[in-house]
C-alpha positions in Angstrom: 118.6 113.6 124.3 115.5 112.7 122.6 114.4 112.7 118.9 110.9 113.8 117.9 110.5 111.3 114.9 107.0 112.7 114.4 103.9 110.2 114.1 104.5 106.3 113.6 102.6 104.1 111.3 101.8 100.7 111.8 103.1 98.3 109.0 99.8 97.7 107.2 99.1 101.7 107.2 102.7 102.2 105.9 102.1 99.8 103.1 98.8 101.1 102.2 101.0 104.8 101.8 102.9 103.0 99.7 100.6 100.3 97.7 102.8 97.9 98.5 101.8 94.4 100.3 102.5 94.0 103.9 104.6 91.0 103.4 106.9 93.2 101.2 107.4 96.3 103.9 108.1 93.2 106.6 111.1 92.4 104.4 112.5 96.2 104.0 112.0 95.9 108.1 114.2 92.8 108.2 116.7 93.8 106.0 116.7 97.0 107.2 115.7 99.0 104.5 113.9 101.5 106.4 114.2 102.6 109.6 111.6 101.6 112.5 111.1 101.5 116.0 110.7 98.0 117.9 108.6 98.5 120.6 108.2 95.1 123.5 110.4 93.1 120.9 107.2 92.3 118.8 105.5 95.7 117.8 107.0 97.4 114.8 106.2 100.6 113.9 107.6 103.1 111.0 108.4 107.0 111.5 105.6 108.4 108.8 108.6 110.3 107.2 110.2 107.0 105.9 107.3 107.2 103.4 108.9 110.9 102.2 111.9 109.5 102.4 111.3 106.5 99.9 109.5 108.6 97.7 112.1 111.3 97.4 114.8 108.6 96.4 113.2 106.6 94.3 112.3 109.6 92.1 114.0 108.7 88.6 114.3 112.1 86.2 113.4 111.4 82.6 116.7 111.5 80.7 114.7 112.8 78.0 111.3 114.8 76.6 108.6 112.3 75.7 108.5 111.6 71.5 105.8 113.5 70.4 
């Protein structure tokens, strides 16, 4: 049984997509906050779908309308 995880991003590519530092992404990987693939003990790749998941889960709805 194989799972199609789609395109994989490098850590710098993933960081650029979210406009965060590479060190932040590396910390998220270390803390297992984001799904990732580890190749050959060192190479880390992150599914592109993680960008959308983080954005979707981080979205906060406004509690009230903006004052005029």
